[in-house]
DRENDO-1510 file (C-alpha; in Angstrom, 1 decimal, always signed):
<recs>
REC; n; res; u; v; w
REC; 1; MET; -88.1; -39.7; +24.8 .
REC; 2; ALA; -89.4; -36.2; +24.0 .
REC; 3; VAL; -87.0; -34.1; +22.0 .
REC; 4; VAL; -86.6; -30.3; +22.2 .
REC; 5; LEU; -85.2; -28.5; +19.2 .
REC; 6; LEU; -82.7; -25.9; +20.2 .
REC; 7; VAL; -82.4; -23.1; +17.6 .
REC; 8; GLY; -79.5; -20.7; +18.1 .
REC; 9; THR; -76.6; -18.8; +16.6 .
REC; 10; LEU; -73.8; -21.0; +17.8 .
REC; 11; ASP; -71.1; -18.7; +16.5 .
REC; 12; THR; -72.1; -16.2; +19.3 .
REC; 13; LYS; -74.2; -18.2; +21.8 .
REC; 14; ALA; -72.3; -21.6; +22.0 .
REC; 15; GLU; -71.7; -21.3; +25.7 .
REC; 16; GLU; -75.4; -20.5; +26.5 .
REC; 17; TYR; -76.7; -23.3; +24.3 .
REC; 18; ALA; -74.4; -25.9; +25.7 .
REC; 19; TRP; -75.7; -24.9; +29.1 .
REC; 20; LEU; -79.3; -25.2; +27.9 .
REC; 21; ARG; -78.6; -28.6; +26.4 .
REC; 22; GLU; -77.3; -30.0; +29.7 .
REC; 23; ARG; -80.2; -28.6; +31.7 .
REC; 24; LEU; -82.7; -30.2; +29.3 .
REC; 25; ARG; -80.9; -33.5; +29.5 .
REC; 26; GLU; -81.1; -33.3; +33.3 .
REC; 27; HIS; -84.9; -32.9; +32.9 .
REC; 28; GLY; -85.0; -36.1; +31.0 .
REC; 29; VAL; -85.6; -34.9; +27.4 .
REC; 30; GLY; -83.4; -35.3; +24.3 .
REC; 31; THR; -82.2; -32.4; +22.2 .
REC; 32; CYS; -81.5; -31.5; +18.6 .
REC; 33; MET; -79.2; -28.5; +18.1 .
REC; 34; MET; -79.8; -26.4; +15.0 .
REC; 35; ASP; -77.1; -23.8; +14.2 .
REC; 36; VAL; -78.6; -20.6; +12.6 .
REC; 37; GLY; -75.4; -18.6; +12.8 .
REC; 38; SER; -74.7; -17.7; +9.2 .
REC; 39; PHE; -70.9; -17.9; +9.7 .
REC; 40; SER; -70.9; -20.7; +12.2 .
REC; 41; ARG; -69.5; -24.2; +11.8 .
REC; 42; SER; -70.0; -25.4; +15.4 .
REC; 43; PRO; -69.2; -29.0; +16.2 .
REC; 44; MET; -72.1; -28.8; +18.7 .
REC; 45; ALA; -74.6; -28.7; +15.8 .
REC; 46; ASP; -76.9; -31.6; +15.0 .
REC; 47; VAL; -78.2; -29.5; +12.1 .
REC; 48; THR; -75.4; -27.4; +10.6 .
REC; 49; SER; -75.6; -23.8; +9.4 .
REC; 50; ASP; -74.8; -25.1; +5.9 .
REC; 51; GLU; -77.8; -27.4; +6.0 .
REC; 52; VAL; -80.0; -24.5; +7.1 .
REC; 53; ILE; -78.7; -22.3; +4.3 .
REC; 54; VAL; -79.2; -25.0; +1.7 .
REC; 55; ALA; -82.8; -25.6; +2.9 .
REC; 56; ALA; -83.4; -22.0; +2.1 .
REC; 57; GLY; -82.3; -22.5; -1.4 .
REC; 58; GLU; -79.0; -20.6; -1.1 .
REC; 59; ASP; -75.3; -21.5; -1.5 .
REC; 60; PRO; -73.4; -21.3; +1.8 .
REC; 61; GLU; -70.2; -19.9; +0.4 .
REC; 62; GLU; -71.9; -17.4; -1.8 .
REC; 63; LEU; -74.1; -16.2; +1.1 .
REC; 64; ARG; -71.1; -15.8; +3.4 .
REC; 65; ALA; -69.0; -14.0; +0.8 .
REC; 66; ALA; -71.8; -11.4; +0.3 .
REC; 67; ARG; -71.5; -10.4; +4.0 .
REC; 68; ASP; -75.0; -9.0; +4.0 .
REC; 69; ARG; -76.4; -9.3; +7.5 .
REC; 70; GLY; -80.0; -8.7; +6.5 .
REC; 71; ARG; -79.9; -11.2; +3.7 .
REC; 72; SER; -78.2; -13.7; +6.0 .
REC; 73; MET; -80.8; -13.4; +8.8 .
REC; 74; ALA; -83.6; -13.8; +6.3 .
REC; 75; THR; -82.0; -16.9; +4.8 .
REC; 76; MET; -81.4; -18.5; +8.1 .
REC; 77; SER; -85.0; -17.8; +9.2 .
REC; 78; ARG; -86.3; -19.3; +6.0 .
REC; 79; GLY; -84.2; -22.4; +6.0 .
REC; 80; ALA; -84.6; -23.1; +9.7 .
REC; 81; ALA; -88.4; -22.8; +9.3 .
REC; 82; VAL; -88.4; -25.4; +6.5 .
REC; 83; LEU; -86.3; -27.9; +8.4 .
REC; 84; ALA; -88.2; -27.5; +11.7 .
REC; 85; ARG; -91.5; -27.8; +10.0 .
REC; 86; ALA; -90.4; -31.1; +8.4 .
REC; 87; MET; -89.1; -32.4; +11.8 .
REC; 88; ALA; -92.4; -31.6; +13.4 .
REC; 89; GLY; -94.3; -33.3; +10.6 .
REC; 90; GLU; -92.3; -36.4; +11.0 .
REC; 91; GLY; -92.7; -36.4; +14.8 .
REC; 92; ARG; -89.0; -36.0; +15.5 .
REC; 93; ILE; -89.4; -33.0; +17.8 .
REC; 94; GLN; -91.9; -32.3; +20.6 .
REC; 95; GLY; -90.8; -28.8; +21.5 .
REC; 96; LEU; -88.7; -25.8; +20.6 .
REC; 97; LEU; -86.5; -23.6; +22.7 .
REC; 98; GLY; -84.5; -20.5; +21.6 .
REC; 99; VAL; -82.8; -17.6; +23.4 .
REC; 100; GLY; -81.4; -14.4; +22.0 .
REC; 101; GLY; -81.4; -10.7; +21.3 .
REC; 102; SER; -83.2; -9.0; +18.4 .
REC; 103; GLY; -81.4; -11.0; +15.7 .
REC; 104; GLY; -81.6; -14.4; +17.3 .
REC; 105; SER; -85.2; -13.8; +18.3 .
REC; 106; SER; -86.2; -12.9; +14.7 .
REC; 107; VAL; -84.9; -16.3; +13.5 .
REC; 108; VAL; -86.5; -18.3; +16.4 .
REC; 109; GLY; -89.7; -16.3; +15.8 .
REC; 110; ALA; -89.8; -17.4; +12.2 .
REC; 111; VAL; -89.3; -21.0; +13.2 .
REC; 112; MET; -92.0; -20.9; +15.9 .
REC; 113; GLN; -94.5; -19.5; +13.3 .
REC; 114; ALA; -93.7; -22.4; +11.0 .
REC; 115; LEU; -94.6; -25.0; +13.6 .
REC; 116; PRO; -98.1; -26.4; +14.2 .
REC; 117; ILE; -100.4; -25.2; +16.9 .
REC; 118; GLY; -100.1; -27.5; +19.9 .
REC; 119; LEU; -96.4; -28.2; +19.6 .
REC; 120; PRO; -94.7; -26.3; +22.5 .
REC; 121; LYS; -92.6; -23.2; +21.6 .
REC; 122; LEU; -90.6; -21.1; +24.0 .
REC; 123; LEU; -88.4; -18.0; +23.3 .
REC; 124; VAL; -86.3; -16.3; +26.0 .
REC; 125; SER; -85.6; -12.8; +24.6 .
REC; 126; THR; -84.3; -9.4; +25.4 .
REC; 127; MET; -87.2; -8.1; +23.2 .
REC; 128; ALA; -90.0; -9.8; +25.2 .
REC; 129; SER; -91.0; -6.7; +27.2 .
REC; 130; GLY; -92.0; -4.8; +24.0 .
REC; 131; ASP; -94.0; -5.6; +20.9 .
REC; 132; VAL; -93.7; -9.3; +20.5 .
REC; 133; ARG; -96.0; -9.7; +17.5 .
REC; 134; PRO; -93.1; -10.2; +15.0 .
REC; 135; TYR; -92.0; -13.2; +17.1 .
REC; 136; VAL; -95.3; -14.7; +18.1 .
REC; 137; GLY; -97.3; -14.1; +14.9 .
REC; 138; ASP; -100.4; -16.2; +15.1 .
REC; 139; VAL; -99.1; -19.3; +16.9 .
REC; 140; ASP; -99.3; -20.5; +20.5 .
REC; 141; ALA; -95.8; -19.3; +21.4 .
REC; 142; THR; -94.5; -18.6; +24.9 .
REC; 143; ILE; -92.3; -15.6; +25.4 .
REC; 144; MET; -90.1; -15.0; +28.4 .
REC; 145; TYR; -88.2; -11.8; +29.1 .
REC; 146; SER; -84.5; -12.4; +29.7 .
REC; 147; VAL; -84.1; -9.4; +32.0 .
REC; 148; VAL; -80.4; -9.3; +31.2 .
REC; 149; ASP; -78.7; -9.7; +27.9 .
REC; 150; ILE; -78.1; -13.2; +26.7 .
REC; 151; ALA; -74.3; -13.0; +27.3 .
REC; 152; GLY; -73.0; -15.8; +29.3 .
REC; 153; VAL; -74.8; -17.6; +32.2 .
REC; 154; ASN; -74.7; -15.7; +35.5 .
REC; 155; ASP; -76.5; -15.3; +38.8 .
REC; 156; VAL; -79.4; -13.5; +37.1 .
REC; 157; SER; -79.7; -15.4; +33.8 .
REC; 158; ALA; -79.2; -18.9; +35.2 .
REC; 159; PRO; -82.5; -19.1; +37.1 .
REC; 160; ILE; -84.4; -17.5; +34.2 .
REC; 161; LEU; -82.9; -19.9; +31.6 .
REC; 162; GLY; -83.3; -22.7; +34.1 .
REC; 163; ASN; -87.0; -22.0; +34.3 .
REC; 164; ALA; -87.2; -21.9; +30.6 .
REC; 165; CYS; -85.6; -25.4; +30.4 .
REC; 166; ALA; -87.9; -26.8; +33.0 .
REC; 167; GLY; -90.9; -25.4; +31.3 .
REC; 168; ILE; -90.2; -26.6; +27.8 .
REC; 169; ALA; -89.1; -30.0; +29.1 .
REC; 170; ALA; -92.4; -30.4; +30.9 .
REC; 171; MET; -94.4; -29.2; +27.9 .
REC; 172; ALA; -92.4; -31.5; +25.5 .
REC; 173; ARG; -93.1; -34.5; +27.6 .
REC; 174; ALA; -96.8; -33.6; +27.8 .
REC; 175; CYS; -96.8; -33.2; +24.0 .
REC; 176; GLU; -95.2; -36.6; +23.5 .
REC; 177; ARG; -97.8; -38.3; +25.8 .
REC; 178; ARG; -100.6; -36.5; +24.0 .
REC; 179; ARG; -99.5; -37.6; +20.6 .
REC; 180; SER; -99.0; -41.2; +21.7 .
REC; 181; GLU; -102.5; -41.5; +23.1 .
REC; 182; PRO; -105.1; -43.3; +21.0 .
REC; 183; VAL; -107.4; -41.0; +19.1 .
REC; 184; ASP; -110.8; -40.7; +20.8 .
REC; 185; ALA; -113.2; -42.0; +18.3 .
REC; 186; ASP; -116.1; -40.3; +20.1 .
REC; 187; ARG; -114.4; -36.8; +20.1 .
REC; 188; PRO; -116.6; -34.4; +18.2 .
REC; 189; PRO; -115.2; -33.0; +15.0 .
REC; 190; VAL; -114.1; -29.4; +15.1 .
REC; 191; VAL; -115.4; -26.6; +13.0 .
REC; 192; ALA; -114.5; -22.9; +12.9 .
REC; 193; ILE; -116.7; -19.8; +12.6 .
REC; 194; THR; -115.8; -16.2; +12.0 .
REC; 195; MET; -117.8; -13.5; +13.7 .
REC; 196; PHE; -118.0; -9.8; +14.3 .
REC; 197; GLY; -120.1; -7.7; +16.6 .
REC; 198; LEU; -122.3; -6.7; +13.7 .
REC; 199; THR; -122.7; -10.4; +12.6 .
REC; 200; THR; -123.2; -11.9; +16.0 .
REC; 201; PRO; -126.8; -13.0; +15.6 .
REC; 202; ALA; -125.9; -15.1; +12.5 .
REC; 203; ALA; -122.8; -16.5; +14.2 .
REC; 204; ASP; -124.7; -17.5; +17.3 .
REC; 205; GLU; -127.4; -19.2; +15.3 .
REC; 206; ALA; -124.8; -21.1; +13.3 .
REC; 207; ARG; -122.9; -22.1; +16.4 .
REC; 208; GLU; -126.0; -23.4; +18.1 .
REC; 209; ARG; -127.0; -25.4; +15.1 .
REC; 210; LEU; -123.6; -26.9; +14.7 .
REC; 211; ASN; -123.5; -27.9; +18.4 .
REC; 212; GLU; -126.9; -29.6; +17.8 .
REC; 213; LEU; -125.3; -31.5; +14.9 .
REC; 214; GLY; -122.5; -32.8; +17.1 .
REC; 215; TYR; -119.6; -30.4; +16.3 .
REC; 216; GLU; -117.2; -28.7; +18.6 .
REC; 217; VAL; -117.3; -25.1; +17.5 .
REC; 218; LEU; -114.4; -22.6; +17.7 .
REC; 219; VAL; -115.4; -19.0; +17.1 .
REC; 220; PHE; -112.9; -16.5; +15.9 .
REC; 221; HIS; -113.4; -12.7; +16.1 .
REC; 222; ALA; -112.5; -11.3; +12.7 .
REC; 223; THR; -110.1; -8.6; +14.0 .
REC; 224; GLY; -107.1; -9.5; +11.8 .
REC; 225; ALA; -105.4; -11.6; +14.5 .
REC; 226; GLY; -108.6; -13.7; +14.7 .
REC; 227; GLY; -108.6; -14.5; +11.0 .
REC; 228; ARG; -105.0; -15.3; +10.9 .
REC; 229; ALA; -105.3; -17.6; +13.9 .
REC; 230; MET; -108.2; -19.4; +12.2 .
REC; 231; GLU; -106.2; -19.9; +9.0 .
REC; 232; ARG; -103.3; -21.2; +11.0 .
REC; 233; LEU; -105.5; -23.7; +12.9 .
REC; 234; VAL; -106.9; -24.9; +9.6 .
REC; 235; GLU; -103.2; -25.4; +8.4 .
REC; 236; SER; -102.5; -27.4; +11.5 .
REC; 237; GLY; -105.1; -30.0; +10.4 .
REC; 238; LEU; -107.3; -29.6; +13.5 .
REC; 239; VAL; -110.4; -28.3; +11.7 .
REC; 240; THR; -112.9; -30.4; +9.9 .
REC; 241; GLY; -114.8; -27.5; +8.3 .
REC; 242; VAL; -115.0; -23.7; +8.1 .
REC; 243; LEU; -118.0; -21.6; +8.4 .
REC; 244; ASP; -116.5; -18.3; +7.2 .
REC; 245; LEU; -119.4; -16.1; +7.9 .
REC; 246; THR; -117.5; -12.9; +8.4 .
REC; 247; THR; -114.9; -12.0; +5.8 .
REC; 248; THR; -114.6; -8.3; +6.7 .
REC; 249; GLU; -110.9; -8.5; +7.2 .
REC; 250; LEU; -110.6; -8.6; +3.4 .
REC; 251; ALA; -112.0; -5.1; +3.2 .
REC; 252; ASP; -109.4; -3.8; +5.7 .
REC; 253; GLU; -106.6; -5.4; +3.6 .
REC; 254; LEU; -107.9; -3.8; +0.4 .
REC; 255; VAL; -108.6; -0.3; +1.7 .
REC; 256; GLY; -106.0; +0.1; +4.5 .
REC; 257; GLY; -108.0; -0.5; +7.7 .
REC; 258; VAL; -106.6; -1.6; +11.0 .
REC; 259; LEU; -108.0; -5.1; +11.1 .
REC; 260; SER; -106.4; -6.8; +8.0 .
REC; 261; ALA; -105.6; -10.5; +8.3 .
REC; 262; GLY; -103.1; -10.2; +5.4 .
REC; 263; PRO; -103.4; -10.9; +1.7 .
REC; 264; HIS; -103.8; -14.7; +2.1 .
REC; 265; ARG; -107.0; -14.6; +4.2 .
REC; 266; LEU; -109.6; -17.0; +2.8 .
REC; 267; GLU; -107.0; -19.3; +1.2 .
REC; 268; ARG; -105.9; -22.1; +3.6 .
REC; 269; ALA; -109.1; -24.1; +3.7 .
REC; 270; GLY; -109.4; -24.1; +0.0 .
REC; 271; ALA; -105.7; -25.0; -0.5 .
REC; 272; LEU; -106.0; -27.9; +1.9 .
REC; 273; GLY; -109.4; -29.1; +0.6 .
REC; 274; VAL; -111.2; -28.4; +3.9 .
REC; 275; PRO; -115.0; -28.0; +3.3 .
REC; 276; GLN; -116.1; -24.4; +3.7 .
REC; 277; VAL; -119.2; -22.4; +3.6 .
REC; 278; VAL; -118.5; -18.7; +3.1 .
REC; 279; SER; -120.5; -15.5; +3.4 .
REC; 280; LEU; -119.8; -11.7; +3.1 .
REC; 281; GLY; -120.2; -10.6; +6.7 .
REC; 282; ALA; -119.3; -7.0; +7.4 .
REC; 283; LEU; -117.7; -6.3; +4.0 .
REC; 284; ASP; -119.7; -3.1; +4.0 .
REC; 285; MET; -117.1; -1.6; +6.4 .
REC; 286; VAL; -113.5; -0.8; +7.0 .
REC; 287; ASN; -112.2; -0.5; +10.5 .
REC; 288; PHE; -110.2; +2.3; +12.1 .
REC; 289; GLY; -109.3; +3.3; +15.7 .
REC; 290; PRO; -110.7; +6.6; +17.2 .
REC; 291; ARG; -112.2; +9.0; +14.7 .
REC; 292; SER; -109.1; +11.3; +15.0 .
REC; 293; THR; -106.9; +8.4; +13.7 .
REC; 294; VAL; -108.7; +8.0; +10.3 .
REC; 295; PRO; -106.3; +9.0; +7.5 .
REC; 296; GLU; -107.1; +12.4; +5.9 .
REC; 297; ARG; -107.3; +10.7; +2.5 .
REC; 298; PHE; -110.7; +9.3; +3.4 .
REC; 299; GLY; -112.3; +12.7; +4.0 .
REC; 300; GLY; -115.8; +12.8; +2.6 .
REC; 301; ARG; -116.5; +9.1; +3.2 .
REC; 302; THR; -119.4; +7.7; +5.3 .
REC; 303; PHE; -118.4; +7.0; +8.9 .
REC; 304; LEU; -120.0; +5.6; +12.0 .
REC; 305; VAL; -118.3; +5.9; +15.4 .
REC; 306; HIS; -119.0; +2.5; +16.7 .
REC; 307; ASN; -117.5; +3.3; +20.1 .
REC; 308; PRO; -114.7; +5.7; +21.3 .
REC; 309; THR; -112.0; +3.4; +20.1 .
REC; 310; VAL; -113.6; +2.0; +16.8 .
REC; 311; THR; -114.6; +4.0; +13.8 .
REC; 312; LEU; -116.3; +2.3; +10.8 .
REC; 313; MET; -116.1; +3.5; +7.2 .
REC; 314; ARG; -118.5; +2.4; +4.5 .
REC; 315; THR; -116.9; +0.6; +1.5 .
REC; 316; THR; -117.5; +2.2; -1.9 .
REC; 317; PRO; -119.0; +0.6; -4.9 .
REC; 318; ASP; -115.6; +0.2; -6.6 .
REC; 319; GLU; -114.1; -1.3; -3.5 .
REC; 320; MET; -117.0; -3.7; -3.2 .
REC; 321; ALA; -116.5; -4.8; -6.9 .
REC; 322; GLU; -112.8; -5.4; -6.2 .
REC; 323; LEU; -113.7; -7.4; -3.1 .
REC; 324; GLY; -116.0; -9.5; -5.2 .
REC; 325; ARG; -113.3; -10.2; -7.7 .
REC; 326; ARG; -110.8; -11.2; -5.0 .
REC; 327; ILE; -113.2; -13.5; -3.1 .
REC; 328; ALA; -114.3; -15.2; -6.4 .
REC; 329; HIS; -110.7; -15.8; -7.3 .
REC; 330; LYS; -109.9; -17.3; -3.9 .
REC; 331; LEU; -113.0; -19.5; -3.8 .
REC; 332; ALA; -112.7; -20.7; -7.4 .
REC; 333; ALA; -109.1; -21.9; -6.7 .
REC; 334; SER; -110.3; -24.2; -3.8 .
REC; 335; ASN; -109.3; -27.8; -3.8 .
REC; 336; GLY; -112.3; -28.7; -1.6 .
REC; 337; PRO; -116.1; -28.2; -1.6 .
REC; 338; VAL; -117.3; -24.6; -1.2 .
REC; 339; ARG; -120.6; -22.9; -0.9 .
REC; 340; LEU; -121.1; -19.1; -0.9 .
REC; 341; HIS; -124.2; -17.8; +0.8 .
REC; 342; ILE; -125.1; -14.2; -0.3 .
REC; 343; PRO; -127.4; -12.2; +2.0 .
REC; 344; LEU; -129.0; -9.9; -0.7 .
REC; 345; ARG; -130.6; -7.5; +1.8 .
REC; 346; GLY; -127.6; -6.6; +3.9 .
REC; 347; LEU; -124.1; -7.7; +5.0 .
REC; 348; SER; -124.2; -6.5; +8.6 .
REC; 349; GLY; -126.3; -5.1; +11.4 .
REC; 350; ILE; -126.0; -1.6; +10.0 .
REC; 351; ASP; -126.3; -2.5; +6.3 .
REC; 352; VAL; -130.0; -3.0; +6.6 .
REC; 353; GLU; -133.1; -1.0; +5.4 .
REC; 354; GLY; -132.8; +2.4; +7.2 .
REC; 355; GLY; -129.4; +1.6; +8.5 .
REC; 356; PRO; -126.5; +4.0; +8.3 .
REC; 357; PHE; -124.4; +1.8; +6.0 .
REC; 358; ARG; -127.2; +0.6; +3.7 .
REC; 359; ASP; -126.1; +1.0; +0.1 .
REC; 360; GLU; -127.8; -1.3; -2.3 .
REC; 361; GLY; -125.8; -0.1; -5.3 .
REC; 362; ALA; -122.5; -0.9; -3.6 .
REC; 363; ASP; -123.7; -4.3; -2.4 .
REC; 364; GLU; -124.9; -5.1; -5.9 .
REC; 365; ARG; -121.5; -4.4; -7.3 .
REC; 366; LEU; -120.1; -7.0; -4.9 .
REC; 367; PHE; -122.7; -9.5; -5.9 .
REC; 368; ASP; -122.2; -9.0; -9.6 .
REC; 369; ALA; -118.5; -9.4; -9.4 .
REC; 370; LEU; -119.0; -12.7; -7.4 .
REC; 371; ARG; -121.5; -14.0; -9.9 .
REC; 372; GLU; -119.2; -13.2; -12.8 .
REC; 373; GLY; -116.1; -14.5; -11.1 .
REC; 374; LEU; -117.6; -17.8; -10.0 .
REC; 375; ALA; -119.5; -18.6; -13.2 .
REC; 376; GLY; -118.4; -22.0; -14.5 .
REC; 377; SER; -116.6; -22.8; -11.2 .
REC; 378; ASP; -117.5; -25.6; -8.8 .
REC; 379; VAL; -118.5; -23.2; -6.1 .
REC; 380; VAL; -122.2; -23.4; -5.3 .
REC; 381; VAL; -123.7; -19.9; -4.9 .
REC; 382; VAL; -126.8; -19.6; -2.7 .
REC; 383; GLU; -128.6; -16.3; -2.8 .
REC; 384; LYS; -130.9; -15.5; +0.1 .
REC; 385; ASP; -133.5; -12.7; +0.1 .
REC; 386; GLN; -132.4; -11.9; +3.7 .
REC; 387; THR; -130.0; -9.8; +5.7 .
REC; 388; ILE; -127.1; -11.7; +7.2 .
REC; 389; ASN; -128.6; -11.6; +10.7 .
REC; 390; ASP; -132.1; -12.6; +9.8 .
REC; 391; PRO; -133.4; -15.8; +11.5 .
REC; 392; GLY; -132.4; -18.8; +9.5 .
REC; 393; PHE; -129.4; -17.4; +7.6 .
REC; 394; GLY; -126.8; -18.7; +10.0 .
REC; 395; ARG; -128.7; -22.0; +10.5 .
REC; 396; ASP; -128.8; -22.6; +6.8 .
REC; 397; MET; -125.0; -22.0; +6.6 .
REC; 398; ALA; -124.5; -24.5; +9.4 .
REC; 399; GLU; -126.6; -27.2; +7.8 .
REC; 400; ALA; -124.8; -26.6; +4.5 .
REC; 401; LEU; -121.4; -27.1; +6.1 .
REC; 402; ASP; -122.6; -30.3; +7.8 .
REC; 403; GLU; -123.7; -31.6; +4.4 .
REC; 404; LEU; -120.4; -30.8; +2.8 .
REC; 405; ILE; -118.4; -32.4; +5.6 .
REC; 406; LYS; -120.5; -35.6; +5.5 .
REC; 407; ASN; -120.3; -35.8; +1.7 .
REC; 408; SER; -116.5; -35.4; +1.9 .
REC; 409; GLU; -116.3; -38.4; +4.3 .
REC; 410; HIS; -117.7; -40.8; +1.7 .
</recs>
């Protein structure tokens, strides 16, 4: 029987969660009730609040005595995520359902983001008609607006919560069936590619070659969310290899652009030992919105208005050197095979001879930092006398990844 994990603050939402549990049982799925109310000791709980607090590394009595709501919510989020991730990894749950206002939604959101892609996740929230990024993060979460506050079950909330129960029950049963099906031995292995508008020719060439080699290729647009989504997919164990052609999000993280994927970009594949072939696509630029939104502190820099909503700023030599150091550090720490392909004549469609962002001195600072940082490591560095979009560059990366994947299988 499929099991849905119910995550809720049972000190304030016991009535609503008891109702949800009964509806789910009517739909033929089991339930596991996790209590994330920091002061709750509900007899309904299958996983108690004390267990959640301990999983976060805290002492329940000390936490409650502090009476710090912010600390309590952070602790419950952390502990619930640890426990839910373990349940999913052991195959004990096939779905998650949570309901709540801002506080409850923040805890459920943290749990959803800890669960693997493909495991159904549904949150019914009073916050769902606004910015839902804090709750969804980079996972395949479903968010439903509650319309009214989660305060009892009434003529308005009952059909909404009922729909949520029907939806998660169906998704959980489908998840259970999917996981019980035998693995298709003929299913092609999955690889991921990162691309950007200004690295599209190389990404297309790599994708086409990987398709020829028998891979299913997932392409991620390196816009911050794209990089985070790719890293999460790698973490879910669904990816055989990564062709990280476009690492531009690292420049936004360093300088303060709008397309950062966070400080841990370019780390998951290495940590998990997934084969990866990496390049330096679009590190010559930092991304902003319309020209008027660029912070004043960047006055005097080189800009290109890419379109009315995107303004590009050229990275400086010092920034490029720091990017080289950061990338070298991340790649050298990898637990799996890595190759770095360096396009010596340009990192994007506008970092080319005669292009508006061509700066050989800045690029060379990047290359020097990479050479120095990777000296003595196991990372194979391949320097190409090409621009990143020249014919053959993407193809060579694809064939290198194919080689690493096949070697890792032996």
